[in-house]
Each structure stands twice: as structure tokens, then as C-alpha cells.
N, C-alpha and C positions, 0 to 999 in steps of 0.2 A: 795187953791192956784189956781190962774188963769192960763189958758193954756199958755199965753204969758210968764209968769214968769217961768213956768215949762220948756218951750222950751229954754229959755235963760240959765237956769241951765244945761240942757242937752247939749247945745252947749258948755258951759264952761267945762263940763266933757270931752267931745270929744277933746277939745283943749288941756286939761291937760293930759288925759290918752290915747288919740289916737283912742279909740273905746268905744262903750257902748253896753250893752246887754239888750234886751227888758225886760226879766224877772227881771233882777237886778233893772232896772229903775222903773218897776211897784211896786216892793217891797219898793224901796227907797221913792217913792212919794205916796204910798198908793192908787194907781189907778189900773185899769185893764190893761192887756197887749194890749187890743184893743185901749185904750186911748193912750198908749205910741206909738203904731204903727202909729196912726193918727198924733201925734206930730212929729214923724220922717218923715212921708210923707210930712208934711208941711215944715219942715226944708229942706228937699231935694228939694222940689219945689222952695224954696227960694234960692237954690244954696249954702246952708250953710253946708250940710253934704251929704254923699253918703250912701244909704242903702246897707247893706250886709245881708247875711243869719243870722237871729237871732238878728240883731242890726243895728249899723251904724258906719261909720268911718269918719275921716276928709275928706272934699271935695278935699284937695290937694293930697290925697292918691289915685292917679290914676296910670295906668300901666307904664307911662313913667316918672313920677316925681321922681327926685333924688336930695336931698339936699347935700350940701358939707359936708366933714368930720368934719370941724370946727363947723358947725351948729348942726350936729348930736351929737357931743361930749357933747353939753350943754343940750341935751334932755334926760330926764329920766336917768340921770347919776347914781343916787343911785341904781336904779333897775339893771342897767348894771353891776355895781360893785358887787352887790349881786350875780348876775348870774355868773360872772367871778370867784368869790370866791367859789361858789358851784361847778363849772366846774373843778376846780383844783383837786377835788377828783378823777377825771378820770385818772389823772397822777399817783397818789399814793404817799405815803410818801417817798419811796426810790428814786423816781425821775429818774428811769432808762428808757432807750429806746429812740425812736425817735418820735418827735411831729411836725406836720405841723400846723402852725397858719395862718388862713385866714386873709384878710384885714377886717376892720370894727371897729366901736367904742367899741363894747363889747370885741372883740378880743384884742384891744389895752389895755383895762382895765385888761384883763387876763395877758397880757405881763407885765404890771406894777406890778401886784401881784407876778409874777414869779421872778422879781428882788429882792423881799423881802424874798424869801425862803432861807432856810439854804442850803448851797452847800453840795451835797452828794459826796461820794467817786467816783461815776461813773457819769461823766458829762452827762447831758440831751442834746440830739441832737435836736436842733430846726431848722426848715426850714420855711421860709416865703417869700412871694412876696410883702409883705406890707412894704413900706419904713418907716412907723410910727412904726410898731412892731420891725423892724430891728434896728432902731435908739434907741428904748427903751431898747432892750436887749443887744446891743453891749457892750462888756466888762464885762458882768455880770458873777460873779464867779460861777462855777458849771454848766455853760451852754456852749455848742458849737453851734455857730450860722452859718447858711448858708442862704444867701439872693439870691433869684431867680430874675434874671434880665428881662428886657423887656421894652416896652413903658409904661411910667408911666402916669396914668390918674390923672389929677389935682383934680377931685372931691373926689377921694378915696385914693389918694397917694399909689396906688397899680400898680404893673407891670401887663400888659396884652399883648395879642398878641400870635402869633404862637410860638415864641421863648419861652415864658413863659409856654405855654401849653405843649410843647415838653419836656422841662426840668422837669416839674412836672410828666409827664407820665413815666419818667425813675426812679421814686422813689417808695418806698414801706414803708411809715412811719407807725409806730405802731398805731398812734393815730392822728386824724385830728380834729381841732376845726374850724367849719364853721359858718360864719355869713350869714344872709339872710335878704332880705327886706320884704319877705312875706312867710307865711306857711299856707297852707290850705288843707282841707281834700281831695279835688279833684284835685288840681293843684300842690300839693307838695311845694317844695321850689322855690322861684322865685326872680328875680332881674330885674331892668329896662334895663340894658345894656348887649347886646349880648357878648361883649368881656369879661366882668366880669363873665357872666354866663359860658362861655367856660372854664375859669380858675377854677371856683368852681366845674364844672362838672369833670374836670381832677383830682382835689384833692380828690373828693369822690371816683372816680374810682381807685385811687392809694392807699388810706388808708386802713389799716386792720380794723380799728374801727373809726366810724364817730360820732362826738358829735356836735350837732347844738346849737348855742347860739342865743336865740330869746326872746326878752321881749314881754309882752302881746300885745303891740301895733302892732306886726307883725301878730297876729292871723287873719285868714280869708283873709289876703292880697294876691292878685294875680296880680303880676307885669307882665311886657311884656314877659319875657323869663323864662321858667321853666328850672331849672338846676339839680333838684334832686327829686326822688320819695321818699315817706315816707318809702318804703321798703328798700331803700338804706341806711337808718339811723340806728344807734344803740341807741343813747340817745338824747333827747331834754331837754336842760336846760333852764328854764324860770323863771319868777317871779310871775306867777299866774296860777291857774288851767285853762287849755284851754277850749273853748266851747265844749259842749257835742258831737257835730258831729265830731270835730277834735279829741277829746279823743277817740271816737270809732274807727276812722280811724287809729290813732296811735297804738291803741291796736291790731287792725287787722294786722298791719304791724310789730308787735312785737317790737315796739320802747319804751324804758323806758322813763318816764317823771320825771325829777328832778325839783321840785319847790324850788327855793331859799328862 
């Protein structure tokens, strides 16, 4: 296979999966890791990808880029649904207690699955600042829903601002499901928008147990604003084994990793 053909395939993989790993590509194409690194260097020089530790990600994955909720809903929907299904195990079969659900497409998938659960004798208390999640869960049998208000961001359909942060800070949910735009060994959880970050930070500080929902595309992502350290987390639910350095950092932080 010529280098140009290999590089085209690498670009396609990044477009579909969000990121590639040098070792995996070397094995896939039957070449050395040095050859793969040269391919990635050339793709980065051409402005097609961005190099990260151990591989590369899409060029659009920079610290301030944020796509709309509608666009993200169409991306890796099967992986997000699988993550949401696995994450439900954190609630348990009895469905008791209080749960905070963050904004985001994977969180929305989880909300959709909650509407299909059999109602228990003790209603599950759900709190959210996501207009999408609130709309999905409104009227669901066996659930008691509280929607946190504030200024709603069009891109995420989520309430943000001082009013939202203050309301969350007065809560102590048993469990919180958190979405993120990036998760890395050194920078933790991050997102492009400072207002979104402030809300997520408040959720993490309030919850007794924190479960992060992040598909493999989020690995090694470092967006503009960090809102959580790995040591602040209890569980990471994802759809693929994280890179070795992230696995080591999660292990050091005593974070459980659930692969859907």
C-alpha cells in the first residue's frame, strides 16, 4: 500500500471514530510505528488532523470548538446508547434514591432508557438542568422530576449561569451522571464553555457518587476549561478501552472503568 493510500484511510478512520492510536494503525497496516508517525506528521502538516499523545484526532477538535446538540446526536449514536445502557447499572434495579443528570447527548440517551424502565414502588428522584432531558422524562411513571432553571444555551439546550450553579450547590444527589467534551490523564474533564464548566463543577461538588459518560472520541481531549479532576470521579463509562496513559491515571485516581 502506498503512503498516500494509507494516509487517506487514516483520515477516514479519524473522521468516523474521532481519534486513532499509533500502535493500532501500525498493526492494522502491517507497518512500523515510525511509519505511522510520519503519516500523521504529514496529515497534520496538511491541516487534516491534529497530533496528540499516542495518536491523532480530528483537526476540528480544538479547545473552543463546540458543535450543536442536534449535530452531536447524530454522531456515534450507537456507542452513546451502549454507554447509557451500561451506566444504568449504577442506579440499580430497585431504582431508589436521587439522581442528577447532566446535559449532553449521552445523558439524553440515558434519559430515554429511563422512560422504558419498570416503575418501582419508590419513585426515583431526578434532577436536571437539561431542557432535553427534562422534556424526555416529564410525565414518566415511577420518576419524580425537578428541572433547574437559568439562562438556556442554544447549543446544548442546558441552563447555565449563577442561578443554575447556586441551585445545584444546595443539592446532595446520591448519584450524578456527567457528560464531558474531553477526558485526559493530565487535564481531567474539560469543555469549551466556561458557563457549562461552572455548572458541571457544581454537580461534581454536590454529588455523593459521580459517573462520567464519555465515548472513546473524548479520550485525550483537552478543551478550553477543565471542570473536574480524575480523583473527583467514581466511575467512567465508555465504549472502548482508554489509552494506556489514561488507564494508568484513572487507576491512580481509583476510578472504575466500565466498558459497554
